[in-house]
N, C-alpha and C positions, 0 to 999 in steps of 0.2 A: 398523762396516763388515763385521763378520764375517758377519752374516746375509745381507747382499747378496752377499758373495763366495761363499756357498753356491751361489747361482744362477749367478753369474758364472763359476764354475769348472765347471759341469756340462757345457757344450759342449766346454770345453777338455780335460776329463778323458775317460776311456774308458768312462763308464757306459753300460750297455746296456739292453735292454728290461726286464730283471729289476728294475732300479732304477726305471724309469718306471712299471712295472705297479702300484707302490704308490700312484700318484696317484688311482686310482679303486677303490672298494670291490669286493670279489669277489662276484659274483652267487651267490645261494644255489641249491644243487642240490636240486631237489624230487624225491622218490621217484616213479617212474613206475608208474602202475597197470597199464600194458600192457607192462611190461618182459618180455622173453622169458625162458622158464625156463632155468635153468642147464643146460649140456650135461652129458650123462652122462659118467662116468669121472672120473679125477683132476682136480683144479683146474689150470687153465692160466692162469698169471700173466704179465703183461707189465709193463715199466716204460717211462716216457716222460718226457723233459725237456720239459714242456709249454710253458713260457715261451720257451725257445730254439726250440721247434718253431714257435710263432706267429711269432717274429722271423725264422725261417729260410725261411718260405714266400716265394714270388716276390711275392705281394701285400704281405706285410709289409715286405720289402725296398724295394719300390716306394713304398709309402705313407709309411714312415718316412723314406725318402730325400727325398721331397717335403716332409715336415715340416721336416727339417733345412734344406733350401734356403729354405723360407719364413722361418725364423728367423735366417738368416745376416746379413741387414742389421741386425737388432737386436743380434746378436753384435758386429758391427763397431762399432756405435754405442757400446755399453757399453765395449768395449775402448778406443775413443778417449777416452771420458770418464775411464776409469781411468788411462790413460797421461798425460792432462793433469794429473790430480791428483798422480800420482807425480812429474811434472816440477816442479810447483809446490812440493811438499814438499822436493825436492832443492835447488831454488833458495833456498827459505827457509832451509834448514839451512846452506847455504854462505855466505849473505849476512847471516845473523842478527846477527852482531856489528857490522855496518855500518849497520843499520837503527835508526831511532828506535823507542822503545817504541810509539808510536802506529802507525807503519807496520807494525811486527811484529805488533801486535794485529789490524790490518786484514787483513793477509795470512792470518793464522791463521784469522780468522773466515770469509774467503772460501773457504779450503780446506775448512773444516768444513761450510759451506753446500753446496759442490759434492759432498762425500762423502754428505751427507744426500740430495741430489737423485739421486745415483747409486744409493743404497740403495733409494729409492722406485721408481726406474725398473726396477732389477733385480728387486725383489720383484713388481712388476706383471707384468713379462715372464715371470717364473718361474711365476706363477699361470696366465697365459695358456697357456704352453707345456705345463705339466703337465696342465691341463684337456684340451687338444686331444690330447696324447699318451695320456692315460688313456682318453678316449672312443674314440680310434682303436684302441687295444689291445683294449679290451673288445669292441668290435664284431667285430674279427677273431677274437678268442679264441672267441667264441660259434660262429662258422662253423667254425673248426678243431675245436672240441669235437664238433660234429655229425659231422664226418668221422671223428674218433677213435671216436666211439660206433658208427658203422656199421662201421668197420674191425674193432673189437673183437668185434662181434656176428658178422660174417662169418667171422672166424677163430676163433670159439668160445672167446674168452678169458673166464674167469670173474671176473678182477680185473685192473685196470690201475692201477698206482701211479705217482704223479707224483714224480720224483726231483729236480725243480728247486726244491723248497721247503726252507726251513731245517728244517721240522718232519718231513721225510721220515725214516722209521725204517729205510730201506734202507742197509745197510752194504756189501753186496756183491751183485752179480747177474751172471749169465752174459750175455755180450755178445749172444747170440742172443735174449735176452728183451727187448732194447731195440727198441721199435717207433717211435722218434722219427723216423728217416729215412723209414720206410715211410709214416707218417702225413703227413709233409711232402710226399712224392711224390704221395700220394693226393689231398691238398688241391690241389696245383698242377695235377694233371690235371683235377680238378673245376672249379677256378676259371678255367682257361684263360689265366691271366696269365703272360706270358713272363718269364723271368729278366731282371732289369735288366742292361744291358751294363756292362762294367767302367768304373769312373770316372763312372757316371751317377747316383751318390748312393745306390746300393743297397748292401746289406750285411746280414750276419746279426745286427746289433745295431741298436737304435733310435738315433736321433740324440740328442745331448745338448742341453741348453738353451743359449741364447746365453750367451757368456761370454768370458773372456780367458785367455791362456796365461801371464799374469804371476803366477799364484798356483798353489799345489799343488792336485792333485785333491781333491775332497771325496768321502769314502766314503759309500755309501748302504746301508742294510740290505736284505737280500734279502726281497722280499714273498712273501706266500702266493699260490700260483698261483690264478687265477680258476677258479671252477667254474660255468660257464654253466648256466642253468636248463634242465632237460629238461621237456618237456610232460607234463602229467598225463593 
């Protein structure tokens, strides 16, 4: 059951978009033959938390809120199955000494069959959820990257470093060099998508996969931030 519980716990835990981003490969950034020349003078470097920026856009909050709502029925279904199994286990444990060997074996097999069914359902739902979440993230990340690129060029930055990845070499940076909020604002202005109203499913993190609160959260590794392809 441990493998199925990985999925079952995703929605119940607080995993955000950084965990979901690992569901799809990062696009390769191609070198642009028409890239603008570096501005004269000393280098101007900025940092950005790219994955939280994608999640924090109005469009990201809306889209991932809708995905969460879509998978809520599956979440409820899996929780019902899990609760049923736990109830059967409890009943078997409390009544075991009163049952015949045949009845005890029959109940044990029934529980095992239900656990296997739950595992299959959870794995199928996890695959569906991660596929949709990954595709949604990558499509939005490409558009946010385009805005980031324009913003960096307009503000004469020579380098923008992503600090939302585990591989980031940045140990410290002045707050004024962080352009995360500025890029989110620029993207919101370009997209024209309004901020989701409170309680409408929006939020700065992506939804978790359907699951149950009967088990502890499952930790997920932080993925490498996507690097959308730039035109040659």
